[in-house]
C-alpha positions as CSV (number, residue, x, y, z in Angstrom):
1,G,-55.1,-111.2,-115.6
2,K,-51.4,-111.7,-116.1
3,P,-49.3,-112.6,-113.0
4,V,-46.1,-110.8,-112.1
5,Q,-42.8,-112.4,-112.9
6,E,-41.6,-115.1,-110.5
7,Q,-39.2,-114.2,-107.7
8,L,-39.8,-110.5,-108.5
9,V,-40.0,-108.0,-105.7
10,V,-41.4,-104.5,-106.4
11,L,-40.0,-102.0,-103.9
12,G,-41.0,-98.4,-103.2
13,S,-44.3,-96.8,-102.3
14,L,-46.7,-94.3,-103.7
15,S,-48.0,-91.2,-101.9
16,I,-51.6,-90.1,-101.9
17,G,-50.6,-87.5,-104.4
18,G,-49.2,-90.1,-106.8
19,T,-45.5,-89.4,-106.1
20,I,-43.1,-92.4,-105.9
21,I,-41.3,-92.5,-102.5
22,K,-37.7,-93.9,-102.3
23,V,-37.0,-97.1,-100.4
24,P,-35.7,-96.4,-96.8
25,E,-32.8,-98.5,-95.5
26,L,-32.3,-100.2,-98.9
27,A,-29.6,-102.6,-97.7
28,N,-31.8,-104.0,-94.9
29,V,-34.8,-104.3,-97.3
30,L,-32.7,-106.1,-99.9
31,Q,-31.5,-108.5,-97.2
32,V,-35.2,-109.3,-96.4
33,C,-35.9,-109.8,-100.1
34,F,-33.0,-112.2,-100.4
35,D,-34.0,-114.2,-97.3
36,A,-37.6,-114.5,-98.8
37,G,-36.3,-115.9,-102.1
38,G,-36.4,-112.8,-104.2
39,K,-34.0,-112.7,-107.2
40,R,-35.3,-109.9,-109.3
41,I,-35.8,-106.4,-107.8
42,L,-37.8,-103.6,-109.3
43,L,-36.6,-100.4,-107.7
44,P,-37.7,-96.8,-108.0
45,M,-35.2,-94.7,-109.8
46,L,-35.2,-92.3,-106.8
47,S,-33.5,-95.1,-104.8
48,A,-30.6,-95.5,-107.2
49,G,-28.4,-93.2,-105.1
50,A,-28.8,-95.6,-102.1
51,I,-27.2,-98.5,-104.0
52,S,-23.8,-97.4,-102.6
53,T,-25.1,-98.4,-99.1
54,V,-25.7,-102.0,-100.1
55,P,-22.8,-104.4,-99.6
56,P,-21.5,-105.6,-103.0
57,E,-21.9,-109.3,-102.1
58,L,-25.6,-108.7,-101.4
59,F,-26.2,-106.4,-104.4
60,A,-24.6,-109.1,-106.7
61,K,-27.3,-111.6,-105.7
62,F,-30.1,-109.7,-107.6
63,Q,-31.0,-108.7,-111.1
64,I,-32.0,-105.0,-110.5
65,S,-34.3,-103.0,-112.8
66,F,-35.6,-99.5,-112.2
67,Y,-38.9,-97.7,-112.8
68,E,-39.8,-94.1,-113.1
69,D,-43.5,-94.1,-112.1
70,A,-46.3,-96.4,-111.1
71,R,-47.3,-97.2,-114.7
72,D,-43.7,-98.1,-115.6
73,A,-43.5,-100.4,-112.5
74,V,-46.7,-102.2,-113.5
75,F,-45.6,-102.8,-117.1
76,K,-42.2,-104.0,-116.0
77,A,-43.6,-106.3,-113.2
78,L,-45.9,-107.9,-115.8
79,G,-43.0,-108.3,-118.3
80,V,-44.7,-106.0,-120.8
81,L,-41.7,-103.7,-121.2
Protein backbone atom coordinates (compact mmCIF):
# COMPACT_ATOMS: atom_id res chain seq x y z
CA GLY A 1 0.00 0.00 0.00
CA LYS A 2 0.96 3.58 -0.52
CA PRO A 3 1.00 5.92 2.52
CA VAL A 4 -0.76 9.28 2.52
CA GLN A 5 1.37 12.36 2.11
CA GLU A 6 3.24 13.63 5.17
CA GLN A 7 1.66 16.34 7.32
CA LEU A 8 -1.64 15.91 5.46
CA VAL A 9 -4.94 16.17 7.29
CA VAL A 10 -8.09 14.94 5.53
CA LEU A 11 -11.15 16.70 6.93
CA GLY A 12 -14.83 15.93 6.49
CA SER A 13 -16.95 12.86 7.06
CA LEU A 14 -19.05 10.47 5.06
CA SER A 15 -22.67 9.63 5.84
CA ILE A 16 -24.00 6.07 5.75
CA GLY A 17 -25.57 6.94 2.40
CA GLY A 18 -22.21 8.03 0.98
CA THR A 19 -22.77 11.79 1.15
CA ILE A 20 -19.85 14.01 2.14
CA ILE A 21 -20.60 16.12 5.23
CA LYS A 22 -19.04 19.56 5.62
CA VAL A 23 -16.66 20.31 8.46
CA PRO A 24 -18.35 22.01 11.45
CA GLU A 25 -16.49 24.84 13.19
CA LEU A 26 -13.79 24.96 10.53
CA ALA A 27 -11.65 27.59 12.29
CA ASN A 28 -11.44 25.51 15.48
CA VAL A 29 -10.68 22.33 13.52
CA LEU A 30 -7.89 24.06 11.59
CA GLN A 31 -6.38 25.34 14.83
CA VAL A 32 -6.24 21.76 16.12
CA CYS A 33 -4.66 20.66 12.83
CA PHE A 34 -2.00 23.36 13.14
CA ASP A 35 -1.30 22.47 16.78
CA ALA A 36 -0.85 18.82 15.74
CA GLY A 37 1.66 19.71 13.01
CA GLY A 38 -0.57 19.59 9.95
CA LYS A 39 0.58 21.67 7.01
CA ARG A 40 -1.56 20.38 4.16
CA ILE A 41 -5.35 20.20 4.43
CA LEU A 42 -7.69 18.23 2.22
CA LEU A 43 -11.12 19.79 2.66
CA PRO A 44 -14.52 18.85 1.22
CA MET A 45 -15.70 21.35 -1.38
CA LEU A 46 -18.88 21.74 0.72
CA SER A 47 -16.78 23.45 3.40
CA ALA A 48 -15.32 26.08 1.05
CA GLY A 49 -17.97 28.59 2.14
CA ALA A 50 -16.76 28.40 5.75
CA ILE A 51 -13.27 29.62 4.87
CA SER A 52 -14.41 33.19 5.58
CA THR A 53 -14.81 32.18 9.25
CA VAL A 54 -11.11 31.26 9.52
CA PRO A 55 -8.74 34.03 10.64
CA PRO A 56 -6.43 34.92 7.70
CA GLU A 57 -3.28 34.37 9.79
CA LEU A 58 -4.40 30.79 10.53
CA PHE A 59 -5.55 30.07 6.98
CA ALA A 60 -2.18 31.24 5.60
CA LYS A 61 -0.37 28.49 7.55
CA PHE A 62 -1.81 25.74 5.34
CA GLN A 63 -1.75 24.50 1.80
CA ILE A 64 -5.44 23.77 1.18
CA SER A 65 -6.83 21.42 -1.47
CA PHE A 66 -10.44 20.44 -2.03
CA TYR A 67 -12.19 17.19 -2.86
CA GLU A 68 -15.63 16.47 -4.29
CA ASP A 69 -16.25 12.90 -3.12
CA ALA A 70 -14.60 10.05 -1.21
CA ARG A 71 -12.82 8.69 -4.29
CA ASP A 72 -11.38 12.12 -5.08
CA ALA A 73 -10.20 12.45 -1.45
CA VAL A 74 -8.42 9.09 -1.52
CA PHE A 75 -6.60 9.81 -4.77
CA LYS A 76 -5.53 13.27 -3.59
CA ALA A 77 -4.42 11.97 -0.17
CA LEU A 78 -2.24 9.38 -1.88
CA GLY A 79 -0.82 11.95 -4.27
CA VAL A 80 -2.25 10.17 -7.31
CA LEU A 81 -4.06 13.28 -8.63
